[in-house]
C-alpha atoms as one frame of an Amber mdcrd trajectory, in Angstrom:
protein
  -0.056  -0.013   0.183   1.254   3.634  -1.061   2.539   5.486   1.694  -0.174
   8.453   1.984   0.637  12.168   3.343  -2.061  14.816   3.153  -2.004  18.893
   3.571  -5.657  19.743   4.112  -4.980  23.248   4.619  -1.614  24.153   2.414
  -0.723  27.323   3.315   2.374  28.172   0.933   2.929  26.215  -2.480   5.247
  26.650  -5.386   6.966  25.392  -8.113   9.977  26.211  -8.988  13.169  25.002
 -11.401  17.068  24.596 -10.404  20.092  24.844 -12.361  21.870  26.120 -15.512
  19.780  26.231 -18.985  19.295  22.813 -20.298  20.154  21.049 -17.741  17.334
  22.516 -15.002  15.377  20.116 -11.671  11.717  20.878 -11.438   9.923  20.667
  -8.442   7.132  21.111  -6.484   7.165  22.608  -2.776   4.360  23.118  -0.150
   3.872  23.750   3.506   0.687  23.812   5.855   2.174  24.889   9.035   5.774
  23.411  10.285   4.912  20.291   7.952   6.766  21.174   4.966   6.519  18.530
   1.212   9.016  18.845  -1.464   9.045  16.453  -4.649  11.106  16.712  -8.177
   8.723  16.880 -11.194   9.529  16.868 -15.260   9.688  20.152 -16.943   6.701
  18.866 -19.237   4.637  18.132 -15.544   5.110  21.783 -14.198   3.647  23.043
 -17.616   0.883  20.919 -17.506   0.359  21.940 -13.900  -0.081  25.204 -14.965
  -2.282  24.856 -17.404  -4.858  22.642 -15.744  -4.393  24.969 -13.277  -5.720
  27.606 -15.213  -8.047  25.601 -16.996  -9.622  24.538 -13.557  -9.581  28.329
 -12.269 -11.515  29.420 -15.576 -14.495  26.746 -15.335 -14.734  28.178 -11.579
 -15.663  31.519 -13.081 -11.775  32.472 -11.760  -8.725  33.646 -14.008  -5.194
  34.144 -13.347  -4.137  37.793 -13.411  -1.004  38.861 -15.099  -0.275  40.958
 -11.624  -0.155  37.266  -9.842   2.706  35.608 -11.540   6.072  35.287  -9.969
   9.229  37.395 -10.317  11.542  35.916  -8.401  12.992  32.466  -6.609  10.327
  31.493  -3.672  11.386  28.293  -2.823  12.543  26.808   0.853  15.900  26.282
   0.512  16.927  23.694   0.206  15.068  21.591  -2.013  14.394  18.135  -0.404
  12.600  16.372  -2.197  10.571  13.005  -1.070  10.756  11.482  -4.568   9.864
  12.004  -7.764   6.828  12.436  -9.205   4.789  10.293 -11.898   1.559  11.258
 -11.928  -0.701  14.712 -10.885  -4.754  15.213 -10.948  -5.867  18.252 -10.152
  -9.742  18.863  -9.029 -12.159  21.366  -7.450 -14.940  20.837  -5.056 -17.220
  23.263  -6.106 -18.770  23.200  -2.450 -16.033  24.482  -0.527 -14.472  26.291
  -3.674 -11.118  24.560  -2.548  -8.913  22.586  -4.751  -7.152  19.019  -4.868
  -3.184  18.507  -5.970  -2.765  14.939  -6.130   1.095  14.259  -6.629   1.445
   9.653  -6.918   5.431   8.474  -6.948   6.884   8.004 -10.318   7.402   3.891
  -8.671   4.221   3.816  -7.069   4.578   3.993  -3.481   3.859   7.478  -2.021
   1.039   9.784  -2.575   0.633  13.451  -1.420  -2.559  15.231  -1.381  -2.191
  18.668  -1.652  -5.782  20.655  -0.482  -5.217  24.806  -1.704  -7.665  27.552
  -2.246  -7.979  29.603  -4.624  -5.025  31.669  -4.325  -3.470  29.204  -3.479
  -3.360  27.280  -6.524  -3.275  30.624  -8.409  -0.167  31.628  -7.195   1.216
  27.666  -7.560   0.050  28.300 -11.334   1.680  31.391 -11.453   4.732  29.912
 -10.019   5.079  27.080 -12.436   5.074  29.316 -15.165   7.247  31.900 -14.707
   9.759  28.907 -13.459   9.318  28.013 -17.073   9.914  31.324 -19.219  12.692
  32.192 -15.828  15.629  29.781 -17.030  14.543  28.980 -19.998  17.625  28.333
 -22.904  17.210  30.500 -26.047  15.328  29.167 -28.870  16.608  29.297 -32.394
  14.680  31.877 -34.428  13.848  29.493 -37.730  13.181  26.588 -36.147  11.941
  27.466 -32.434  14.219  24.639 -31.002  15.947  25.503 -27.944  19.824  26.036
 -28.206  22.477  24.837 -26.240  25.349  27.523 -25.116  28.012  24.383 -25.364
  27.287  23.363 -29.009  27.092  24.056 -32.644  23.086  24.053 -33.618  21.926
  22.579 -37.178  19.118  24.011 -37.769  16.615  21.878 -39.995  14.588  25.328
 -41.346  18.092  26.184 -42.344  19.559  23.593 -44.629  20.994  22.142 -41.798
  23.579  24.626 -41.341  24.339  25.995 -38.045  23.000  28.765 -37.252  23.901
  31.817 -34.639  21.708  33.979 -32.258  22.289  37.603 -32.601
């Protein structure tokens, strides 16, 4: 049976990334009082969480405002992950107005439930969006693929010729 943890009244949650562009580790952190939970996840999971959070908020008649998008490193240092996320699910309880984020460990051995209010989910989604953009690699102006700063980019849109960013 998987190990289960639940934070029923999350008072702080964030998503972010550590490391150099192209080598970043993405994470989620949450706290309820003195109880802390941190997990690592894939960039695509952070992107999906931001997208789904926006959709769930919109369905509940809420919207993520531009002024909510974070502009700094909001993590609790150091990031101490319990495990790596395998699956995520997000739902809304219209009776309570609260949101449940379910995180399942990649190995299937752990489950975490985070119950957030509207502001908590909005901040989490805003932090996720910021983490995706803040450390992102520069993109090729022809094919829009990420550029590796340590190697030459052979662009398929430019006939596999090396391209340089100006």
